[in-house]
N, C-alpha and C positions, 0 to 999 in steps of 0.2 A: 682871364688868367686859367690854365690847364689845370683841372680837380686832380686828375688822373695821371697818374705816370705811364712814360711810353710802353714800358713792360706788363702791363696790366693784362690778365687773362682774359682771353678773347679777342685780344686786339692783333690785329697782323702784324708781321713785321714791315716798320715803316706805314701801319694802316691809318687810318679815319675812322674810328668808329661810329661815327655819323654818317660815313659814304663807303658801307661795306663791300660795294662791286667796285669802285673806284681802286678800293683799298687790295682785293682779291688781285685786279686785274695789274695793280706796281708789283705785289710778292710774287706775282710769275711772270714777268716780260718777256723772257724769252718766248714762252708759251705759248702766249698772246698775239705776240709779232708773227710767229711763224703762222697762227691761226686766220691771223688775218691777212694774209699773203694768201695761203689756201682760198680763203674766200673768195679773194680776185681773181684768180686763177680760175677759180670755178665757174664764176661770173663768165668768165671770158670764154669758157669754151660752152657753157651755155647759149652765148649769145652768137656765137661763130656759126658762120655758115656750112653747109656740109661741105666737106673736104676739108677745110681750114682746122677743125676740131680734132681730127685724125693728122692732119701734119702736127700740128703741136705738140698732139699726144709722143707721138712716133720721136717727134726733135727731142722732147725731155726725157726722153725713157732712156734706163740705164740696163738697155740688151746687149748682146756682144756686139753688135754693129757700132750702137754710140759709143760704147765704153773704147773700142780698137782705133775708133776716128776721131772723139770728140770726149776723154775719159773724165775731165773736172766738172764738164759743163754736164754729162752726164749722172755724174752722183751728185752733183748740187742741185742741179734741175727736177731729179726724180722725187725730190723730197718737200717738193713745192705743189704738186699736181696731183689730183686723183682723179682717176677716169671717168666717175659719175658724179656729175655736179650734185644730184640729186641726196646724193651722200654726204653731202657736207656738216649738215646739223649733227649725225651719227657722230660723224668724225668732232665736232664741237665738243660733244660730251663727252668721248673718250678721252679728249685733251686736258678738257677739265676734270676727269677721274684720275687720270693717270700722271699726266705729263705735271698739270700744274702743283699736284701735292709735293710730287719729288723736286722738280724747282724751288718749290719754297724751303722743303727740307734740307737740300743739300747746296741751295745756290746754284744761283744759272749756269758757273762756270763748269762745275762737278756733271750736272746735270745734262749738258749741253755737250761734254766730253760723251758721255755715257751713251746717249742716244746718237751720235754722231758716229762712233764706233763702231755701234750695232748697224748703222744704215749701212757703213763703206763694207764693213767686215761681210755681212751677211748678203750684201750684192755682189760681191767680188766671187766669193767663194760658192752663191748658188750659179753664180755665170759660167763659172770655172766648170761646175758640173754640166751645165746645159753643154758647153764646148765640148767635152768629153762626149756624151751622150750624140752628140751630132758625129763627132768622128767616129764612134761605134756602130754609125748607122740604128741608133734606138728610137732617136728623135728625128723629124724632119728638119732640113737643114733651113725652111722659116721660122724656127725657133729664134735665129738668131736677130731675127728683126720684129717679135713680137712686142705689143704695148708693156712695158715693165715700168710702173712707175707707182707713186703710193709712199704713203708715211707709216704702213704698218709695221714695218723692222723696229722704227722709234719707239713705237706705241708697246711692242712687245718687250723690248728693253725696260722701258720704264715700269712695266708690269712686274718683271723680274726683281729689281731693285727695290721696288715697293715693298716686297715683301719682309726687309729687312726693316721697316717704317714700322711694322705693327708687333703688337705684344707676342709676347710667344704661345699664349694659350690659343691666339688667334693665327698665328703665323702660317701653322700647319697646314689646317683646312684650307685656307689661301693660296698657299704652296702646290696644295696637289692641286686644286681646282685649275690654276693656272698651267699648270703643267698638260694636264688633261686635256684643257682646250687647245694649246697646240701639239701636244702628242698625236692626239686623236685623229685631227685631219691629215697628218703628214703618213701614220701607218696604213689609212684608207687609201686615201689618194696618190701620196708621195710624190708631189708637184714641187718645182723650185724652188716656187714660193712658199711653202709648205716647212720647208727645208730653213730656208732664209730665216721665217718665225722660230724656228727652234735655236736657230743660231743666235738671233737676239736676245730670246731668252735666257741663255746662256751666256750671254756677255753680260745681260742684266746682273744675273745672279753673280758673277765672277767679280763684280764691281765692289764686291762687300766689303774692301778695303775703302774707297770713300765713303763709306758709312760712321767709319771711327770717329769716335767724338760727336757724333750726333747724336740726340735724344729719339729716343723711341715716343710713340703717343703714350703708353704708360709712363715712361718716367717723365713726361712732361703734365704727368697730372698730379705728379707729386709723391713721395713714398706711400701714399694711403689707396693707393689705388689699385684695382685689383690685378 
């Protein structure tokens, strides 16, 4: 017979104190399903013979060519592939640090809305910028066929909305660091990917209304927390 209530401090929502890893995964299912798919596609790329890996990456890119011919596949597929399979461990860490806490905090629906909106909007806007640049002859026409895949736009959105999870004394240094992390590369390199990151971060920050009614870390610790 249970000796503790399900709401006991230190227990994840729907969690099992004796199985912390299982509880963590179950508390953020969307994050871990997404990560599992990326692990599988990364394994496919790593095991593919020369030429096939390039074909798969181009086929699932959200570049201008793919968006004009297969828009749905391009937008969805590009969110489940990374270009270098060796980076899968890095992305696993980023998913656990950024996506998982946001999904646990807001719930899967709100988290998915935030990252999906950011991924789609940042992709479409940044590729529109590429199209204009091609028409103005500022970049070569081959830019319409570059590999444009990855999950970084969603991560940038989670990094933005995660600021509202932190108590105010720590929110501002975190926010300043995140903004600098994305603004500096854009100011230096001014690539369409850097622009997409800024757009995604802005969307994450603009999703503040989704956080209303949700507790910050400080409020969860109780009225006596610093």
